[in-house]
N, C-alpha and C positions, 0 to 999 in steps of 0.2 A: 714345308710350311712357310720358313724363314727365306728360302726361295723365290716362295709365290709373290710373299710381302714385297720382296725388294724388287717386284718384277715394274717396270715404270708402268705410269697411269696412260691409258689412250690418250691422244690429244683430242682436244675438243673439236667438235664438225661443227661447219657452219649450221646445221638443223638443232644443233645445242645451244648455238652461240644467238640463234636468229629471237627465241622467247626473252632472253635476257636482256637483247638489244630493246626489244619492243618496250619490255615493262620499264627499263630504264629511261625510255622517251616519253611513255605515259606518265610518270611521277615529274619527270622534268615538264610536261605539261601541264600536270595538275598542277603543281609548285609555284609556275608562273601565271595560273590563275588567281592563285591563291593570293599571290602578291599584288594581282591587277584588283580583286573585291576589295582586298584590303587599303590600297592607295585610294578605292573609291569613297573610302570611309564606313564600310560595312564589316566592322570587325567580327559582330557575332556570327554572320555568314561566312567570313573569312577563315573562322574557326573551327566552323563544322565543315567545311570544305576541306580544311588540313587534316581533320581527324578521319574523312572519306581516305583522302591521298593513301595515309600512315597504314588505315586497316588495310588498303589494295594492294600495296606494297608488303605487308607482311604476311597477306592470306594467299596471294600470286605467286609468291617466292618461298616461302619455307614447305619443307617436304611434308610437315605435320598438321598443314591445314586443305589437303586433297578435298573432303566433303565439303569446307568450309567456301568453296570459289564457288560454288553454284548456288548458295543461299546470298553470295556478299552483293549480287543486283540488288534484291531485295531491302537488304540489310540497308545497303545505299540511298534506296528510293526512301524508305522510314523516315533515316535522318534527316533528309533533305525536306519532302513533305509533310513528315509529321512532326519531329522531335524541333526543328527549327522553329517554325513558324509555333508550336507553341512556345519554346524559349521565347521568341521576339515579344509573343503577345504578354507575356509575364512580365518581362523588363519594361514592356511603356506603359505598364500599371504602376511603376513604380517612378513614372517622368510625367510633367506637364504638356502631353505631346498633344496639340491641339490647334485648330483652325489661327489661333492667333502667334502659337509657337512652336512654327514647323520647322526652323533653320537652326543651326549650330552657331553658339556666341559671336565667332568670328566672322560666319556668313553676313548676320547680323550688322555687327559693324563695320563690314566694307559696306553692306547694302547704305546704312545711315551716312554713310562718310560720302556715299555720292551722291547721296540727294542734294540737288542744286535752286535755285531761284535765276530768272532770267534778270540780268542787269538792266535798269531802267536807259533808255536812249541809245541802247547799241544793237538794235536788231539792225539786220543787216540781209536785203532781199536779195535772190541769190537765184540765176537761170543755169543754166548747162549747155554747154555749146562743143562743137568739133566732132571727129569721129570716134567711133566707140573704142578704138587703140591708144585715141590720145585726146580725152577732155579735158576740159578748163571750166571752172567756177569764175563767172561773173558775177561780184556782190556791188550792192549800190547801198552804201552808208546813210544813213541817217539825213547828213548835209550833203546827201549827191555825189559825194565824192566815189570813184569805181576804182575797185578793185578786182585782181584778178589772179588767179593761180599758175603755175606753169600746168603744162600738159600732164593728165594722170592717168595712170590706167585704172579703171573703178570695172569690175567685173559684175555682172547680173548677178543676182542671189540664185543659186542655185541647190539650195537645203546644206550645202558643206559646212564647216566650221568658220564660224565670225571671221573676220579680215581683221590684222591682228590692226593696234593703234597709229594712227600716224599724223605728224606734226606739220603742214605746210604752209611756207611763208606764204603773205601774201604782195604785192607789188601794186603798183600804178597800171593800171591798164595801157597797154602800148599795142596799139594798132586793132583790127578788126578780128574778135575772137571766134569767127565762123557763125554757119549757122545756130539757130537756137533749135534745142532736140525739145520734142513735146513732155509732156505732164509724166505718161506711162514710163519714160526712159527714166524719170526721176523714182518712180514706184520699183521700177526693175533693180534699180541700184542703192536700193534704202540701207543696207546693212553696210556697204562700202562707205556711202557717205556718214551714217553714224559714226564710223569709226576715225571719221578725220577730225582733225584740230587746226582750225585756220588762224595764222598769227597775223594780226595787222603789224605796218612798220611801226607803231608805237607800243607793239607788244601785248595787245589785249587779243585772247584766244577765245575762239568763236566754237560754236558745236551747232550740230544742227536741232532745231527745236521745232521744227513742221515741214511740210515739204514746199515752201516757199521761204525759211529764211534759217541764216545763223545767228544766234544770238553769243554774247559773253554770259557765261552762268556762274554764278556767286554759291560755293556750297553752301550748306545749311550749318552743317557742324563740323566743329574743331578737334581733332583729337588731343588730348591731354596726357601730359607721360605718366599719369598713375593711374591711366586706362579709362578714365572718364570721358563723356564728349559735354562741348561747351554749344550751346546756341548762338549761332555768331549774331543772331539780331536781337536778342533778348539777354543774353550773358547768363541764360539758367545752364547748371552742371548737371548732366545726367549720370549716374554709377551705375555699372552691372549691379542687379538685387538677384544673389546666386538663392535666395529662397522663391522668388516671384517668376522668374526669367524674364525682365524686362530692364532695360535703361531706365531706371527712377530718378526722380529730382526731390530735394526735400521735402516739397511741400507734395508729394506722393502723384504727382502726374509720371506717365510713364511714354516712353517713345515706341511704335508699333512699325515694323513687327519685333515679337518677342521671340525669345530663343530658348530651346530647350534646356532642363535644368533636371536632376533626382530630386525628386521631393517623399522619397521614402514611402511612409504607408497613410500618407496622406489622403489618398483616395480611398482607400479601404476605410478608413475613420470617419469620411464623408459619408459612404455606405451607410453605415452603422450607428453613426452617433446623431451626426445632423438630421431634424427631424423634417428638414422638408424633401430629403432623400431615405431616410429610413423608412416613412409610412409607405411610399408608393413602392420599394423596394420589397418591405414585407407582403404587402397587398399582392404585388405582383407574383413574387416567389411562393406565396401560399396557392394562388389561381393556377399557377405553374403546374403546381404538384398534384392539385386536383384534377386539371386538366388533362394531365399526361396517363394519371391513374385511371380516372373516370373511361377514357377514350381506352384503355387495353383492357379493363375491365367488359366495357359493354360489347368492344369487338371481338374480342373470347368467348363470352357467352353466346352471343351471336353466330358466330362462327362453328362453336363448339354443336349447338344447336342444331344449325343446319347442316353439318356433317352427321351427326347422330342419325339425324332425319333421312337422308340420303344413304345411311347404313342399312336402313328398312327394305329387305329383298322385295317385299310386297308392292312398292311405291312404283307406281307405272310413271314412264317419261323423266326418269330417275335423270338420264344425259340431258336431257334439255335444259332441266331445271336447272342443274349445275353449271351449264354453259352461261345460260341468262344470269345467273346471280354471280358468275367469275367477270361479266363484263366490265362493274365499275373497277376492278383491280387490272384492266387489259388497256382502259382507255387511259391518255395520261391525266394525271393531278391536275395540274394546271389547269385544264378542259374541263372537268366535273366543277372543279374551283366556281372556276367563272358563269357556268350553268347555274349552279346552285346559287349566286349571287344574284342572277336576275330571277330565278324562283322566289328567293325570298325579298325583292322588292315590295315594300310595302304597299305602292299604289298600281304596280301594273305586273306584280309577278303572281304566278297562276297558284300560287299555295297562298296567300292573299286573299283572291277572289274566289277559292274554295271555301276556304272559311269566313270568308263574308256570305256565300250562298247558301253556305249549311247553318252555320253558327250567328252569323250577323255581327263578327267581329272582324277587326284589322289589325293585327300586331303589327308593335315598331319594331321591328326583329333588329332594325342597326341602331336605334335609339335608345334602346332601355337594356341597360346591362346584363339583367337576368336573362332575357330573352335572347341576347347576343353571344352569351356563354352558351346557353343551350341549343344555338343555331350550329354555334361551333363544334359541340359533340356530335349533332346528328350530322352534320356532313363527315367528320373526322372517323365517324362509325360507318358510314357507308363506304368510306374511303378504305376503312382497314379489316371491313369484316371477311370479303371474300379472302384476301390471305390467309386468315385464321381457319376460315372453312376449309381451304387446301391443305394446310397443316394438318390439322384435325382428322381429315379424312385419312391421311398418309399412316398417321397413326393408329387412327381405329382399325386400318385393313391390315396391320402389323400384327393385330392381338388373333392370338390362337383362336380359331372357330372353337377347338374344344370346351374352352372355356364357358362360351355361351351354352352350349349343347349340355352340359354338366348342371349348369345353371338351372336351365329348361326343366331339367329329368327331374329338379328339389323344388320345382315348381315357382321359381321365384320371377317376377313379374318383368315390366323393361326398366320402371325405376331402380330397381335392385341392381340388376345387370348394369347400370349406368354408374349407379352410386358405388358399387363394390368392385365390379371389373372395369368398366371403361374410364372412370376418372382416374383411379389410381394408377392405373397401366401408362396413361398419355401426360398427366400430370409432368412425372420427372421430364420426359423429354421436352415437354413444353415449355418448361420452369425458362431454361436458358433463353429461347425466343422472346417468352413475354418481357424480359428486362433488359432486351437490345428493342422490342418495340416500344417501352417505357422510355429508354434513353431518346429510341428517335422522335417520340412525342413531346418529350420536355425539349427539346428545340427543333421543334416543328415551324420554321418561320414561313415558310410559303403559305401554308395555309391560315395563318393572321394576317399576312401582308396581302394576301389576295381578296380574302372576305372580306373584314373588317377594317385591317390596318392599324389594330390595336384599340380603335373606338369602341364605345365613345369615350371620352376622354375624363380624367378626374379634374374637377372644376377648381379644389383647392390645391393642386400641385405645381409647384413654378417647374418644375422638369416635365415633358413631354412623356405624359405615363396615361394607359387607356385602362380601362375595367376588363379588357380581352387581351391586352396585352401579357405573354409569356417572358421570360429573363429575355432570350433571343432578338425578342423582336424591339423590348424595352431597350436594350443596348444597342441597337442598331439605331433606332430613334437616339438615343443619347449622342452617337457618334454623329449622326450623320443628319440628323434636322435639326430643332429650331431650340438648341441650347449650346450653341458656339461650337459644336463639332468636338466635341473635348474627348481625343481618341483612348487618352489617358485614362480618365475615367472608365470609359467602355472597355478597354483592356484589363483596367481590375475587374469591372463586374464580370466581363467573360472567365476570368481565371476564378472569381467566384462561383459560375455556373460549372464550371469544367470540374471543381471539386467538389460539389452537389451533387452531381451527375456519380462521379467515380463514386462518391460516400454511399450515396442509396443504391447502386449497383454490388458493391462489396457488402452491404450488409442484406439484399436480397439474395445474395450466392449464399452467405453466411447461412440466414434463415434455413434455405434450402438446404444445404450440409447437413446442417442439426434436423432438420426433418425426416431426412434420407436415413442418418442413424440411429433416430428414434424407432423408423419403421424398421430397421432391420430387427 
């Protein structure tokens, strides 16, 4: 045994070294990508990618993780496409991110310092002369003096990176500048012309202000040593406000755009404490829960009824009936929704035409809140019952026929068979599907958006909130419609929605587990 232990180990072969080399190369590429993402300012995404790279290195190099190597691609995809968006949304809910507060503070500061206004009396009309490889700019001052640049290489715009800034001295025109190029030549070289700063013999610096002019520009703001910005025209000082995310003066005026700042729980306090937010939010929340619960209940009841009916052996043409009733599920949902939108039209819809002919009424489906909600439930049940019917049909087919034969011997009828055999045996496997259907309808944005758009709106609300809005459509309207595009507030509401769905799902699963234990 001692001699065997002392034997030299076999040298590493190229076939054994190749996987290690590939792993090291992949790790180096992953770290380089992480550094690039972090340099772009995406710290959270860089952290997520770093975690994935570390897990990949450990999974594919450790001898104890052979089984995990097959699962790692799915885990990595979940981290990138599930965990990262979730954490990003939660993080945005603690900031003032909106259409007015998109950038970081340093970016806003640079933007404001670059703002400038033309200096009166410094407009110089210009023209472009020469050949494409050696172009000259000819400028005419307000007093008639003519200045020109030396020959310049001004490339046409080709979608590449913006050219570097270049300062060019002007001198009195000497000789013929050559043929003048047409206006389209200036348009083709706009990026190169914007990068030019032309300095006159007196030291005046001119910048492009139009397709025909170069003008001296005066910056609007001046940077102060304490971080404030001073207005050169009025002398007003604007200090950075870490609470609001704006450069703010003592009189309360602000400079736009603002910048992103951490606001803590402000959005959550706004939703649950301020009346203009709390009242529509609670109403939308109640309707969302009712809409999801009623949609699942009606769809499941109708699907189960049809499944039990089609399980009747004496029913003729069962296959044809089942095929026809499955068609609503086979047709794309958005097409069915748009068709129903036309059917429910108050003036020209077929449903109102029939009701007018039979009962003399023409309901206002889209303007009456109760009728609009009823219409949503009707359409959603129409879209959802075929799925429930197919599920219940499969579950009923799995019930042993001996149970029904024994029940028939005892003289039980169809209702007893359904209540004592069918329903108890399919309810347990059907419960997880009902929970997932509830979660889906809780966030059924497509139906609300295409059919009613959340309307009719609440007239007493300062935020865009409709009587048929569910939480997800309410959030979308806050984030992207006429409330200032408050992305941070929308992210906070999205977090609340996620917590509510998770809590309802856990409660339903808990109650289901308790019911199973009681049944045993």
